[in-house]
C-alpha positions as CSV (number, residue, x, y, z in Angstrom):
1,M,-2.8,1.4,-1.3
2,R,-4.4,4.5,-0.9
3,A,-7.6,2.6,-1.6
4,A,-10.4,0.5,0.7
5,V,-13.6,0.9,4.1
6,L,-16.0,0.8,6.5
7,Y,-18.6,3.3,5.7
8,G,-19.3,4.2,9.3
9,T,-21.3,7.0,9.5
10,A,-22.0,7.5,5.9
11,G,-23.5,3.7,5.2
12,S,-26.5,4.8,4.3
13,L,-24.8,6.6,1.0
14,V,-26.0,5.0,-2.4
15,L,-23.1,5.0,-4.4
16,T,-23.5,4.7,-8.6
17,A,-23.0,1.6,-10.1
18,V,-19.6,1.2,-12.0
19,V,-20.1,-0.3,-15.3
20,A,-17.4,-2.9,-16.0
21,A,-15.8,-2.2,-19.4
22,P,-17.4,-4.2,-22.2
23,A,-16.0,-8.0,-22.4
24,G,-13.9,-7.2,-25.8
25,S,-11.4,-4.8,-24.1
26,A,-11.1,-6.1,-21.1
27,Q,-8.2,-8.9,-20.1
28,T,-8.7,-12.3,-19.1
29,P,-6.6,-12.4,-15.7
30,S,-6.9,-15.7,-15.8
31,G,-6.7,-17.1,-19.2
32,W,-5.3,-20.3,-20.2
33,A,-2.5,-18.4,-22.6
34,E,-1.5,-16.5,-19.1
35,R,-1.7,-20.1,-17.2
36,R,1.0,-21.1,-19.8
37,G,2.8,-18.4,-19.9
38,T,3.6,-18.3,-15.8
39,A,4.6,-22.1,-15.6
40,V,6.9,-21.6,-18.8
41,A,8.7,-18.5,-17.0
42,A,9.0,-20.3,-13.7
43,E,10.1,-23.5,-15.2
44,R,12.6,-20.9,-17.4
45,A,13.7,-19.0,-13.8
46,A,13.9,-22.8,-11.3
47,D,16.5,-23.5,-13.9
48,D,18.6,-20.3,-14.2
49,G,18.4,-19.2,-10.6
50,I,19.2,-15.8,-9.2
51,R,23.0,-14.6,-9.1
52,F,23.5,-12.8,-5.9
53,G,26.0,-10.3,-5.8
54,T,27.2,-7.0,-4.7
55,C,24.0,-4.6,-4.3
56,S,24.0,-1.4,-6.4
57,K,25.5,2.1,-4.8
58,D,22.3,3.7,-4.3
59,Q,21.5,0.3,-2.3
60,D,23.6,0.6,0.7
61,G,23.4,-1.7,3.6
62,P,25.9,-4.7,4.9
63,A,28.0,-6.9,3.2
64,T,25.0,-9.8,3.9
65,L,23.0,-7.8,1.7
66,K,22.9,-9.4,-2.1
67,C,21.3,-8.5,-5.0
68,G,20.3,-9.7,-7.7
69,T,18.1,-10.4,-11.0
70,V,15.0,-12.3,-12.0
71,S,13.4,-12.3,-15.7
72,V,9.8,-12.0,-16.1
73,P,7.5,-11.8,-18.9
74,L,6.1,-8.5,-19.9
75,D,3.2,-10.1,-21.1
76,Y,2.8,-13.4,-19.9
77,A,0.5,-14.5,-22.9
78,H,3.6,-13.9,-24.6
79,P,6.3,-15.9,-22.2
80,D,9.1,-16.1,-24.8
81,G,8.4,-12.3,-26.0
82,K,9.8,-9.0,-24.0
83,Q,11.1,-10.0,-21.0
84,I,11.9,-7.7,-17.8
85,K,14.1,-7.6,-15.1
86,L,12.9,-7.6,-11.3
87,T,15.7,-6.7,-8.8
88,V,16.2,-8.6,-5.8
89,S,17.4,-8.5,-2.6
90,R,18.4,-11.1,0.4
91,V,20.0,-11.9,3.8
92,R,20.6,-15.4,4.8
93,A,19.1,-17.0,7.0
94,T,21.2,-16.6,10.5
95,G,21.0,-19.8,11.7
96,K,21.3,-18.3,15.3
97,D,18.1,-17.8,17.8
98,G,20.6,-16.6,20.1
99,K,23.2,-19.4,21.4
100,K,20.2,-21.8,19.8
101,S,21.6,-22.9,16.5
102,V,17.8,-23.1,14.6
103,P,17.3,-24.8,10.7
104,R,16.4,-23.0,7.8
105,Q,12.9,-22.9,6.7
106,G,13.2,-21.5,3.2
107,A,13.2,-18.0,1.9
108,L,10.3,-15.2,3.4
109,V,9.7,-12.9,0.5
110,F,7.7,-9.5,1.9
111,N,6.1,-7.1,-0.1
112,P,5.2,-3.6,1.7
113,G,2.3,-2.6,-0.7
114,G,1.6,0.3,-3.0
115,P,1.1,-0.5,-5.4
116,G,4.5,1.1,-6.0
117,A,6.3,0.4,-3.1
118,S,9.7,-1.3,-3.3
119,G,11.3,-4.5,-1.2
120,M,14.5,-3.9,-1.4
121,Y,15.4,-2.8,2.0
122,F,13.5,-5.5,4.2
123,P,16.2,-8.2,4.6
124,L,17.8,-5.5,6.8
125,I,14.5,-5.8,9.0
126,G,16.5,-8.6,10.6
127,M,18.3,-6.7,12.6
128,M,15.8,-6.0,14.7
129,P,14.6,-7.2,17.8
130,Q,11.6,-8.0,16.7
131,W,12.4,-10.0,13.7
132,K,15.8,-11.5,15.0
133,R,14.0,-15.1,15.7
134,I,12.3,-15.0,11.9
135,A,15.6,-13.7,10.4
136,A,17.6,-17.1,12.4
137,A,15.3,-19.3,10.1
138,Y,14.3,-17.8,6.7
139,D,16.2,-16.1,4.5
140,L,14.6,-12.6,4.2
141,V,13.8,-11.8,0.6
142,G,12.6,-8.3,-0.4
143,Y,12.0,-7.2,-4.3
144,A,11.4,-4.0,-6.2
145,P,8.2,-5.3,-8.6
146,R,7.6,-4.6,-12.0
147,G,7.7,-0.8,-12.9
148,V,9.1,-0.3,-9.4
149,G,13.2,1.1,-8.8
150,R,15.2,-0.9,-11.3
151,S,12.5,-3.2,-12.4
152,A,11.5,-1.6,-15.9
153,P,10.9,1.5,-14.2
154,L,7.1,3.3,-14.9
155,S,6.8,7.0,-15.5
156,C,4.2,9.1,-16.1
157,Q,5.4,13.1,-16.0
158,D,8.6,15.0,-15.4
159,P,9.4,14.0,-11.8
160,K,10.3,18.0,-11.4
161,Q,6.6,18.4,-12.2
162,L,6.0,17.5,-8.1
163,L,8.6,20.5,-7.0
164,K,5.8,22.9,-8.5
165,G,3.9,24.3,-5.4
166,P,2.5,25.2,-2.7
167,S,-0.9,23.8,-3.3
168,Q,-4.5,24.5,-2.6
169,S,-6.5,21.3,-1.2
170,P,-10.4,22.8,-0.4
171,T,-12.0,20.0,1.4
172,H,-15.3,21.9,-0.7
173,P,-14.1,22.2,-4.1
174,S,-14.8,25.1,-6.3
175,E,-16.4,24.1,-10.3
176,S,-14.1,25.7,-11.7
177,Y,-11.0,23.9,-9.2
178,K,-12.8,21.0,-10.1
179,K,-12.3,22.0,-14.4
180,E,-8.7,22.1,-13.5
181,R,-8.2,18.6,-11.5
182,V,-10.2,17.0,-14.5
183,A,-7.7,18.7,-16.9
184,R,-5.0,17.5,-15.2
185,A,-6.7,14.2,-14.8
186,K,-6.5,13.4,-18.0
187,A,-3.0,14.5,-18.9
188,Y,-1.2,13.0,-16.6
189,A,-3.0,9.2,-18.1
190,R,-1.9,10.6,-21.1
191,G,1.4,11.0,-19.8
192,C,1.9,7.8,-18.7
193,V,1.2,6.2,-22.2
194,E,3.4,9.0,-23.8
195,R,6.5,8.3,-21.3
196,S,5.9,4.5,-20.2
197,G,4.7,3.3,-23.8
198,R,1.7,0.7,-24.5
199,G,3.3,-1.8,-22.9
200,I,1.9,-0.2,-19.3
201,R,-0.9,-2.1,-19.7
202,H,0.5,-5.0,-18.3
203,F,1.6,-4.0,-15.4
204,S,-1.3,-5.1,-13.3
205,S,-1.7,-6.6,-9.9
206,I,-2.8,-9.9,-11.9
207,N,1.1,-10.1,-13.1
208,N,2.3,-9.2,-9.9
209,A,0.8,-12.4,-8.6
210,R,2.2,-14.3,-11.8
211,D,6.0,-12.6,-11.0
212,L,5.7,-14.1,-7.4
213,D,5.8,-17.6,-8.7
214,V,8.4,-16.9,-11.1
215,L,10.3,-15.5,-8.1
216,R,9.4,-18.5,-6.0
217,A,10.7,-20.6,-8.6
218,A,13.9,-18.5,-9.0
219,L,14.9,-19.0,-5.3
220,G,14.6,-22.6,-5.5
221,E,11.5,-23.0,-3.4
222,R,9.1,-25.6,-3.9
223,R,6.2,-24.1,-1.9
224,L,5.6,-20.1,-1.1
225,T,6.0,-18.6,2.1
226,F,5.2,-15.0,1.5
227,M,4.0,-11.7,3.9
228,G,2.6,-8.6,2.2
229,A,1.6,-5.8,3.9
230,S,-1.3,-3.3,2.2
231,Y,-1.8,-3.5,-1.3
232,G,0.7,-6.9,-0.7
233,T,-2.3,-8.4,0.8
234,Y,-4.6,-7.9,-2.3
235,F,-1.8,-9.7,-5.4
236,G,-1.2,-12.3,-2.2
237,A,-4.5,-13.3,-2.3
238,L,-4.7,-13.1,-5.9
239,Y,-1.7,-15.5,-5.4
240,A,-3.4,-18.0,-3.5
241,E,-6.6,-17.9,-5.7
242,L,-4.1,-18.7,-8.8
243,F,-1.5,-20.8,-7.4
244,P,-3.2,-22.8,-4.0
245,S,-0.5,-25.7,-3.9
246,H,2.6,-23.3,-4.6
247,V,1.8,-21.5,-1.1
248,R,3.7,-23.1,1.9
249,R,2.5,-20.3,4.6
250,M,1.2,-16.5,3.9
251,V,0.8,-13.7,5.8
252,L,-1.9,-10.8,4.7
253,D,-1.1,-7.7,7.1
254,S,-3.4,-4.7,6.8
255,A,-5.8,-6.5,4.3
256,V,-7.6,-5.3,1.1
257,D,-11.0,-5.8,0.6
258,P,-10.8,-8.5,-2.6
259,D,-14.6,-8.3,-3.3
260,P,-14.3,-7.7,-7.1
261,E,-17.3,-5.3,-6.8
262,K,-14.7,-2.9,-4.2
263,V,-12.0,-3.0,-6.8
264,W,-10.9,0.0,-6.4
265,Y,-13.5,2.8,-6.9
266,R,-15.4,1.4,-3.6
267,N,-12.4,0.8,-1.5
268,N,-11.0,4.3,-2.1
269,L,-14.4,5.6,-1.3
270,D,-14.7,3.4,1.9
271,Q,-11.1,4.5,2.8
272,S,-11.7,8.3,2.8
273,V,-14.4,7.7,5.3
274,A,-11.9,5.1,7.5
275,F,-9.3,8.3,7.4
276,E,-12.2,10.5,9.4
277,G,-12.2,8.4,11.8
278,R,-8.3,7.9,12.4
279,W,-8.3,11.7,12.0
280,A,-10.6,12.2,14.9
281,D,-8.7,9.7,16.6
282,F,-5.5,12.0,16.0
283,R,-7.9,15.1,16.9
284,A,-8.6,13.5,20.5
285,W,-4.9,12.2,21.5
286,I,-3.7,16.2,20.6
287,A,-6.4,17.5,23.0
288,K,-5.1,15.2,25.5
289,H,-1.7,16.5,25.5
290,D,-2.8,19.9,25.4
291,K,-0.8,21.1,27.9
292,V,2.1,20.7,25.5
293,Y,0.9,21.5,22.3
294,G,-1.6,23.7,22.9
295,L,-4.1,23.3,20.5
296,G,-7.1,22.6,22.1
297,R,-8.5,20.9,25.1
298,T,-11.1,19.1,22.9
299,P,-11.3,17.2,19.2
300,E,-13.0,19.8,18.0
301,E,-11.4,22.6,19.7
302,V,-7.5,21.0,17.4
303,L,-9.8,21.2,14.3
304,R,-10.2,24.6,14.5
305,S,-6.5,25.1,14.9
306,Y,-6.0,23.2,12.0
307,E,-8.5,25.2,10.2
308,R,-6.6,28.0,11.2
309,A,-3.4,26.8,10.2
310,R,-4.8,26.5,6.6
311,A,-6.3,29.2,6.0
312,R,-3.1,31.3,7.0
313,L,-1.0,28.9,4.7
314,A,-3.5,29.9,1.8
315,A,-2.8,33.2,1.9
316,A,0.9,33.1,3.0
317,P,3.1,29.8,2.4
318,A,5.4,28.4,5.1
319,G,8.7,28.9,3.7
320,G,7.2,29.5,0.2
321,T,6.5,25.5,-0.1
322,V,4.5,24.6,2.0
323,G,0.5,25.8,1.3
324,P,-2.7,23.6,2.7
325,G,-2.1,20.8,0.1
326,Q,1.6,20.2,2.0
327,L,0.0,20.6,5.3
328,Q,-2.9,18.2,4.5
329,G,-0.6,15.5,3.1
330,A,1.8,15.5,6.0
331,F,-1.5,15.3,8.4
332,L,-2.9,12.3,5.8
333,Q,0.5,10.5,6.7
334,A,-0.3,11.1,10.5
335,G,-3.4,8.3,9.7
336,Y,-1.3,5.7,8.6
337,Y,1.0,5.5,11.6
338,D,0.1,7.3,15.2
339,D,3.9,7.0,15.6
340,Y,4.4,10.1,13.6
341,W,1.5,11.8,15.4
342,P,3.9,14.0,18.3
343,Q,6.4,15.1,15.3
344,R,3.0,16.5,13.3
345,A,1.2,17.9,16.8
346,L,4.6,19.7,17.4
347,A,5.3,21.0,14.1
348,L,1.4,22.5,13.8
349,S,1.9,24.0,17.3
350,A,5.6,25.5,16.4
351,Y,3.7,27.0,12.8
352,L,0.5,28.7,15.2
353,K,3.4,29.8,17.3
354,G,5.0,31.8,14.7
355,D,7.9,29.1,14.0
356,P,7.2,27.7,10.6
357,K,10.5,25.6,10.5
358,P,9.0,22.7,12.2
359,L,6.1,22.1,9.3
360,V,8.5,23.0,6.4
361,R,10.9,20.1,7.6
362,L,8.0,18.2,7.5
363,A,6.1,18.9,4.5
364,G,8.0,21.0,2.1
365,P,9.6,19.0,-0.7
366,H,12.7,16.6,-0.8
367,P,14.1,17.2,-4.1
368,D,16.5,13.9,-3.6
369,A,13.4,12.0,-3.3
370,L,11.1,13.5,-6.0
371,E,12.2,10.2,-8.9
372,E,11.4,7.5,-6.6
373,Q,8.1,9.3,-5.7
374,E,7.0,9.9,-9.6
375,N,7.7,6.6,-10.1
376,G,5.7,5.2,-7.2
377,K,3.0,7.4,-8.0
378,A,3.2,6.0,-11.8
379,V,3.0,2.4,-10.6
380,Y,-0.1,3.0,-8.2
381,T,-2.0,4.7,-11.3
382,A,-1.0,2.4,-13.6
383,V,-2.2,-0.9,-11.8
384,E,-4.9,0.6,-10.1
385,C,-6.6,2.0,-13.8
386,N,-5.5,-1.5,-15.3
387,D,-6.8,-3.6,-12.8
388,A,-10.6,-3.4,-12.8
389,P,-13.2,-1.0,-14.4
390,W,-13.6,2.5,-13.1
391,P,-16.6,5.0,-13.5
392,R,-15.4,6.8,-17.1
393,A,-17.9,10.1,-16.4
394,W,-16.6,12.7,-14.2
395,H,-20.3,13.5,-12.5
396,T,-20.7,9.7,-11.4
397,W,-17.0,10.6,-9.0
398,D,-18.5,14.3,-8.8
399,R,-21.9,13.3,-7.4
400,D,-20.8,10.3,-4.8
401,N,-17.4,11.9,-3.7
402,T,-19.8,15.5,-3.0
403,R,-21.8,13.4,-0.5
404,L,-19.1,11.8,0.8
405,A,-17.1,14.9,2.0
406,R,-20.3,16.4,3.5
407,V,-19.8,13.6,6.5
408,A,-15.9,12.7,5.7
409,P,-14.3,15.8,4.6
410,F,-10.8,15.4,5.5
411,E,-9.4,12.5,3.1
412,T,-11.9,12.8,0.4
413,W,-11.0,14.8,-2.5
414,S,-7.7,14.2,-2.1
415,N,-8.1,10.9,-2.5
416,V,-10.2,11.7,-6.1
417,W,-7.6,13.5,-7.8
418,M,-5.2,11.2,-7.0
419,N,-7.0,8.2,-8.4
420,L,-8.9,10.6,-11.2
421,P,-6.6,9.2,-14.1
422,C,-8.1,6.1,-14.0
423,A,-11.7,7.8,-15.8
424,Y,-9.6,8.6,-18.7
425,W,-7.2,5.8,-18.7
426,P,-6.7,5.0,-22.4
427,L,-6.0,1.2,-22.4
428,P,-8.2,-1.8,-21.4
429,R,-9.2,-2.9,-18.0
430,S,-9.2,-6.2,-16.3
431,R,-12.0,-7.9,-14.5
432,P,-10.9,-8.6,-10.8
433,L,-10.5,-12.4,-10.1
434,D,-13.1,-13.4,-7.4
435,V,-10.7,-14.6,-4.6
436,R,-12.6,-17.7,-3.3
437,T,-10.4,-20.8,-1.5
438,A,-12.9,-23.9,-0.9
439,P,-11.9,-25.9,2.3
440,G,-8.4,-27.7,2.2
441,E,-7.6,-25.8,-1.0
442,L,-5.3,-23.9,0.6
443,P,-2.9,-24.3,3.9
444,P,-4.1,-21.9,6.6
445,T,-3.4,-18.3,6.4
446,L,-2.5,-15.7,8.7
447,I,-4.4,-12.5,8.5
448,L,-3.8,-9.7,10.3
449,A,-5.2,-6.5,11.4
450,A,-5.8,-3.1,13.8
451,E,-9.7,-2.5,14.4
452,R,-9.0,1.5,12.9
453,D,-6.5,1.4,10.6
454,A,-7.8,3.8,7.8
455,A,-5.6,3.1,4.7
456,T,-7.1,-1.0,5.0
457,P,-10.4,-0.4,6.9
458,Y,-11.2,-4.1,8.8
459,A,-13.9,-4.4,7.2
460,G,-11.3,-5.7,4.0
461,A,-10.3,-8.1,7.1
462,L,-12.8,-9.7,7.6
463,E,-14.0,-10.1,3.8
464,M,-10.4,-11.4,3.5
465,H,-11.0,-13.7,6.2
466,R,-14.6,-14.9,4.7
467,R,-13.1,-15.8,1.2
468,L,-9.9,-17.4,2.0
469,S,-11.2,-20.5,3.7
470,G,-9.3,-22.0,6.8
471,S,-7.2,-18.4,7.5
472,A,-7.3,-17.2,10.7
473,L,-7.9,-13.5,11.9
474,V,-5.7,-11.7,14.5
475,T,-7.3,-8.1,15.4
476,E,-5.4,-5.5,17.4
477,R,-8.6,-4.5,19.0
478,A,-9.0,0.1,19.3
479,A,-5.9,0.6,17.3
480,G,-5.1,1.8,13.8
481,S,-1.5,1.6,12.8
482,H,-1.2,0.7,9.2
483,G,1.1,-2.8,9.1
484,I,1.1,-4.4,12.8
485,G,3.3,-7.5,12.1
486,G,6.5,-7.5,13.5
487,G,6.1,-4.0,15.3
488,D,4.7,-2.5,19.0
489,N,2.4,-5.3,19.7
490,A,4.0,-8.0,21.5
491,C,0.8,-9.9,21.3
492,V,0.7,-9.7,17.8
493,N,4.0,-10.6,17.1
494,A,3.9,-13.9,19.0
495,H,1.1,-14.7,16.7
496,L,3.3,-14.1,13.8
497,D,6.2,-15.8,14.7
498,A,4.1,-19.1,16.3
499,Y,2.6,-19.0,12.2
500,L,5.8,-18.6,10.5
501,L,8.4,-20.9,12.7
502,E,6.1,-22.9,13.5
503,G,2.9,-23.3,11.6
504,R,0.5,-22.7,14.6
505,H,-2.1,-20.2,14.3
506,P,-5.7,-19.2,15.9
507,V,-8.6,-21.8,14.9
508,R,-10.1,-18.8,13.7
509,R,-9.4,-15.6,15.1
510,A,-7.5,-13.6,18.1
511,V,-7.8,-10.7,19.7
512,C,-4.8,-8.4,21.0
513,A,-4.8,-5.3,23.4
514,P,-3.7,-2.3,21.4
515,H,-0.3,-0.8,21.5
516,K,0.6,1.9,23.9
517,E,-0.4,5.3,22.4
518,P,2.9,7.3,21.5
519,V,4.6,9.6,24.0
520,P,3.9,13.3,23.3
521,A,7.3,15.4,22.0
522,R,8.2,18.5,23.8
């Protein structure tokens, strides 16, 4: 998800209310027809199962990795209508924890987020030391959600358009630049329907949750064990709301704020604020290692170095391909994962010292990944635009984000341009479900969150914890990596193992010390 948040210094902002689409034009996310359609599709999938076999040539992996498909209705209100196939991958439980044999506990289904990301490679994670105990007890199952990869792929523009560059990334854009971006957003929204058809309206979070239940049935699982990261936590929560009796265990890692009033416009405003804080963390780390990078001894001096690079790239793009927009994109990724910090700091340092090659390698275009990138953006746009009402008037976006950019300039406008097609989305939008489970309605869920996560700010985890009765929240204190389960923090991983392998969890909350900071690259 590129959207969700804390207000921090922008807490006093007064933002325009988002007006919901008229009831007659909105889809009915929990309607009777869709509930019946999901039950019909799940029963059919349970009978058919999944025929796992050799994966496609572009799905490289060991012989233990097997692939198959499961059919789901495009429109759950019409379960006997058009079907689409979702690709699924699996590595069976090894049954061995060291020399000890362990019983199989079923399938663990994973979604990495997005919207628009594929989980097809997830089963290979069992080869990592942190995951071996879980891989011993569970079949590890990944899949490409509807619209992603080979799963009825969506497209909104010719992928070659992504090669156009270099681009600008003004923190305080001019009126003419704004008009240009509004025109591009309108064209992009039209392109989604022109290239993917009006059936694109069925690519939504609520249908991702329904697909998950059909996948559960196809795998032969009476109850689902699921782990979702980032955006995967949102439709995981929708699943918990829709199918609480079908949940066995559920891990929500880096939780999206599920408050219907936040989905998705306000979540994006919140995210921009949180990225400003994480950008400050990154600059403080660079300043601490000034002897390595020479970019400044304080965060303010590092910012001046970054702005100097931006100005230089605006005048003469590095390698003819990397301008301020590409620089900002590369450094935005560092807000997600602090293990990205060393190489990005090194590339910026080298560029300012006269060597642009590391920056070009890092931030330049990758032609071999164009189709995947275009597909991911198309799915992201379709799902978020279909999910919820968005402001339709440009002046609302302009006013809210002009105010926000005064205190959070780093990501604010790039976040606007990413999401602006939703202002001009030509199809009906849904009203988000109000996720709330009553005591005893849902088995205990495990929520994992880093306190300074920018992509899914910590306030979202607190709200998810409040709404899912009986949930447990594990917090990595003073850390900001996005997606912490099975990563570098042994304390977090111990809670994850205890929950998935034994069903044990904190009574309500637990706190882990932060993982170690990255070591600077030389």
